[in-house]
N, C-alpha and C positions, 0 to 999 in steps of 0.2 A: 230902345236896345241899338247894342253897336254893331259895325260892321262885322266883325268876328264871330259876334253872336252868331247873325243871321248866316254867316258860312258855317257854324256848326252845325244848326238847326235843318240846314238845308243839307249838310251832308249826311245826317242820319237821318232824314226822308229816306235821302236816296237810299243808302242802305238798307233801312225798313221796307220800302217798296219792292227790293232787289232780293232780300229775304222771304217775301209774302211770293213772289212769282216763282223763286226757285222751289219754293215748299210747294207749291200748287203744280208744277211740272213734275218734281220728284213724285207727287200723290199721283197723278196721271200716271207714271210712266209705271209705277208700283201696281196700281189698278189694273192696268193694260199686260203685266207681267202675269198677276194672279188669274186673270180671266183668261190670259192664253194659257196657262197650267192648270186650271180648270179644264177645259176646253181639250186640251191632251189628254188629261186624265179621266175625262171621260170618253174619250174615243177611245182610249185602252181598256177602260170596263165593258166598252159597248163590242169591242170587238172579241173580247175575251169570254163575255158571256153567249156573242154568238158563236163562238167556237165550240163550248158547250154543247148547244143546241144542235150544230152542224155534226159532230160527233156522236151525239147519240142518234142520230138520224142515220147516219154511215153506218154504224156498230150493230143497230136495227135493224138494216137494210132495208131501212122503208122504202115505197116505191117513189122511182125518181132519185134515191141516193144511191145506188149500186153501179158501182165501176169496177166491175170486174172484167170486163171485156174491153172495154175503151176509155178514156179519159176525154173522146169527143163528146158524148153524151152532153146535152143541154145543162148547164148549172140550175140546179133546180131554184126556185122562187120561193121567198118564204118572207113572211109580214114582219118588220120588227118587235121586237119585245120591248126595248128599250127607247128611248127617246134618242134620237138621231139616226144614221143608216148605218148599215152593214151589209158586204155580200163577200161570197168568195170571189178573190180578185184571180187565184190560180190553182188549178190542180195538174198533177204529176203523177205518174204512174211508173215505178222501177220494178224490174222482176227480181225475183229472190233466187236462193240456188235452187230450189227445187219447184218440181211442177205445183200449180196451184197454190204458189206461195208469193206475193208482192209486198210493195212498201207504197204506200197512199201519202203523197206530199200536200199539205194544202195552205195558202196564205187566206187568210178571214181578214180582211180590211173594215176596220171600225172608223167613220166620220161622226164629229160633232162642229157641227160650224166650220172651221176653215182648219180645221185641226185633223190628220188623220194618224191611225196605229195600224200597225200589220201584225197580227198574229200567226207565228207558223204552227202547224201539226202536222206530224210523221206517225200514221198509223202503221201496223203488220199486220198483214193475214198470212195463216198459215194454216196447213191441215194439222191436227195434233195427234188424231187416232192413226195407230199405225197401217199400214196398206194392208187391204184384204190378200192381195196375191203374195206376201211376202216369201213364201215358203214353195219347194218343189208340193211338198205334199204335210198336212198339218192334221191331226184329227183330237176331239175330245177324249177319245177311250182309245181303243185297241188300234195298231198300226201293223200291220203283217204284212212283210216285203221278204219275197221270193219264193219258192227257191230259183224260178226262172227269171230273167232279164236283169236291165241295168237302170240304176238312177245316176243322171248325169245333169249337164245343162249346157245349154248354147244362149244367143243372143239375137233375136230375130232383128233386130235395129242393124245387127254388123253382118251376119249372114247365117244360114241353116248348118255352119259347122260344131260340130259339139266339142265343148271346152275342155272338157275331161279335168272336174274336180270342183265346181263350184256350187253344188247344188245342197240345199239346205233343208232338211226336214224335222220334224217336229213333234210334239203329241205334249198335251196338256197336262197338267198338274195330278187329276185323276185316272189319266191313261197308263198306257204300256206301250211298249213295243217289242216287237218279234221277228227277227230276221235271221233266215238262213243263211249256211256259211258259205253257199256256193251262188248266193245272192251278190251283185256287185254294187256298192255304194262309191261314187266319185263324190265326195262331199263332206259335208259334217251333219250331226244327229244331236239336237238340242233336246233336252230331256226338260220334260217338268214346266212347259213354258205357257205364262197367263196370255191368251188370245181372246179379242172381244169376236165372239160369235153370236151375235144377235141376228134372227133369223130377219130377214125382208120381207116388207109388204109392198105392193103395188096398186096404184089407184088409176084403171084403165077406161075410167070415164070418158075420155075423148079419143078413145080407140075404136079403128073401124071393125066391127064384127066381122070375120070369116070364117069358112069352112076350106082346109087344107085336103088336099084327096090324093094329089099328084097329078105330074104332067102340066105344071104350071111353072111360070115366071114372072117374079114380082119384080117391078122396075120401080125404084125410088126416085126416080128424075134428080137425083144430086140432095136431096131432101131427107129429113129424118121421119119414116113413117110408122105409126103404131097400130099394129093389129092386137085383137082379143079372137082368140081361136074359138072357134063354137064347136066344144066337143074334144075328142083327141088329136094328135097326127099319128097317122099309121100309113108308112109306105115302105111299101115291101116287093112289088111284082117289080116286071119291066116295064119301062114308059112312065112309072110312076115318081119319074125325077122330081124335085122342085130346086128352083135357082132364085137367089137372091142377089140384084145386080145394079148397081149406082143409086148406093143411097146407106141409109144408116137405120136400121130396121129393128125396130122393139117387140116382140114376141110375146104376148098373156096368154099362158095355157093353163086353162084350170085344169083340163085332164093329165094325160099320159102322152108322151110321145113315144114312139116307137118304130125302130127303121131296120128293115132287116132284107135279106135275099137281095135282088139287084136293085132296090133301093137305094136312095141317097139324098142328101140336101146339099145345094154348092151354094158358097159363100164366094160369090165374085170378085176379082183383084180389086173393084172399085167399091167394094161392100163390107158392112159389118153386121152381126146379128146378135143383138141380145136379147137373151130367153129368161121369164120368170116362169116358174114353174112350178105348179102344186100338186101334181102327180109322180110317176113313177118315169123314169126313164133308161130305155133299153136300146142299146144300138149294137147292131153286128154288119158285118160284111165291111162295106166302105161309110156306114154312117153319115157323118157330116165329112163335107169336099171342102175344105177351108183351101182355097186357091193362092191365098194372100200369105200364108206360111207366118201369119203374127197369132198369137193366140187371144191377143186382146181384141182381134175381130170378131171373136165367137166365144160368149162369156153364157155362160147357165148359171142363174140363181134360184135354189130353192127356197120357198118362202116358207111363211110360219102355219100355212094354213093343213100341212100334212105332213110327215117322215114318209121320206121318200127312199127308195131303193134305187142307187144308179147300177147300171151293168154294162160296161165297157167291152166288147169283144169285138178282135177284128179279126177280117181275112187275113192271110199271106200278106205281109209287108204292108198292111195298111196302118192308116195313122190317125189320129183324134189330135187337132191342132186348136186347142182351145183350153178355156180355165173353164171350172166350178167351184163354185161357193154354195156348199150346201151343209149347214150346221149340223141339221136336224136328221142327215141321210148316213145310211151305207152305202159305200162305193166299191164294185169288184171290177177289178180292172187284170181281165186275162186275155189270155192269147200266146201265150211266151215270148219267147226272142223275137216273134213275126210279127208282133203288134208293139206298136207305139204311141203312147202321149206325149205331145208336146205342149205342155204349158203347165200350169197348176191344178192340183186339185184340195181343198179345204174341205172337210166331211169330220161326220163325227163319231166315225170306221172308218177303215180301209184295209180291202185286200189287195197286194198288187201283185200281180202274177204276167206281169210284162215290161217292159222297158218305159219309163219315166224321166222326160227331159225337161228340164224346167227352163222357160222361156223367162231369161233375165233383164229382155225389156220390161215384165209385169212388174218390176219394182218402183216403176213409175205411172201405175196403172189408179189414176185418180176416180173413184167411182161418187159422183156428186152427192146422190141420194144418201148414201153411206155416211158420206162424211160431213154434210150438212149440220148434224147437232154437233161436232165435233170443231167444226171450221170458225175458227172466230178472231174478229180485227181486234187489236188492243194498240193503243195510245204507246208508242216508244218515246216521243218527245213532243214536248209544247212550248215555244218561246215568246 
């Protein structure tokens, strides 16, 4: 073989070797890229699968997955459902435009080998049900207004000054309204209005059983206190006053409430009282003295256990500052222009022979138990 032949053979050998090495490196790089792509896609699948698990727990409001009050709750631990790792990397809550509304932002990170992927989920929580106390007065059947008294409004968040013109009253599709010519309605009347009038129930299993006879002061020490009343609340004589101070009180009353004569119940400036009432409510004289002047600090719920009669009547210049939701009850408000209700009354039927001033701050009233079935969290974005 000549010298040129040897040179050609050597050159071909070198070219073949270079080609083999190049193909090997290319194959290795392709494999590496394929592995990286697989791990990335696997991390992505893990993140999205984990997001489904997280969303379900949050929407179902399972234990450890409720972030209503704070986002500083410990992030829940959960067992991976797929090969790989995932976690909630970030939780952020931002307020909405109304009470009990917020947006929850979650970043769920999935990991596979050295690759990670972040899935971002945004959920919205809002109260779908209409407010319980959106009207000054609402009835399912007859609403009888006048001939004495005025219906108007104020806003206790601002002042106790009557605003002159923003009261809303309404009656249901099967109801009717009768208002006398010399009655004064500063606001609007809504006719044949559909409204959820589901009676409320209560669970008093954790409440302390007490009797109330008068001459007592209940101090909540800054906490929420639940009492189940043994029998009726009947307060009438001098020295039989009841006072609730320094706390939020929930009273479950299977019987009646009757306050008359020189008896009265005081809600202190640092207190609120919520009453679940099975029986009748009969108030005369001073009745309830709500020193906060905020209707939401005295709320009376008529339950589904009985049809009640609520009779509010006051002495000269007396006031009832509070809100009543009693969908199976007949409410009688009497006392002429000397007696005023500041708040909201929702009932089956109603006769108004006094002043009724709607507290517009009740438009922001959220009753957690009433709203639970209608409160929902839903996904608005998922990336």
